Steps between C-alpha positions, in 0.01 A plus 500: 500500500365267227360646180132400517463459121838341433483134399790265437453194281748216550454282193749335263248461215557829316177482299277436801682767702459756221126426472452523876705821515291673233178389664601640840630822344154553347372483859736781604769290664866578451645160413853362530608162367764261635583173326640333812642534848811701405302757301248523785778568753635780279158665469435479875816703565330811359125433488225447758216314326167460674401199288674197350403219266744208513516195278568190709722326245783723386813398313770424756310578820160440655261791513468421871847652553373816331190504722723471805723787380203722417338437838830569679530826303148615600266296717201707387554427129215305338656203321311264269662178382403371154575147390425242240621239752257551785522276804385523858860483625620797295185698581557451872868595472421810290254624762742421786773695319281808462276467193146625549359275229585209270343464155524226241569603142336603284410805705438848369530852637147488644585183695820652633340830604224306673766297682667824616167618640444171686829513688329493840320172430137409556387273785147490355595326174279200432661161539457268205520128465833352402537521120482182297838351418633481144494119519134501599412747224689287248323186616158667483571619145617154393193339658263747335662439161477122556128530569448720192677242280311201649815379679686452171864542608633569148239768435554652847876516443446668162264759653748569782794524260702228670632159401265209569760318712554810713127518567489126575780543759313788664184292514686206657613727784146609582201280435197642318183463703 
């Protein structure tokens, strides 16, 4: 039977793992730490955690392999994947392999505990419009700065902190209207 307040953190960044560990211990969790897949396998031989936090990008192996091993060990375990390299593809795979949630870094203990509590999902969540792309945001910022500098390319480049020729190339690709 899993220990309801036992959490395992699979993270190869020692500093981040230590901070997360202390934060969860203050919330009355018993916390174990594994730096990778091998250490995780050793811990699972003797422990039955109810919760897991897994970094997606570990040295030597994907965190997805750890998610799969944790889910195989206990299908009821609540597993949250943390990553600084979020993508739709890895989010889908993490959920298919048994994670209950997927969070982009930086995330804190509050975010993770909230993710544990939302394991069942919510069909009533409001749908939002598709977020603006980085390219569109960049273009809007360039255009706004151009307007503020009376379409002076040299002044706009200075304000944006880029070389004038770089700005000129960007402007050639997309006409100002």
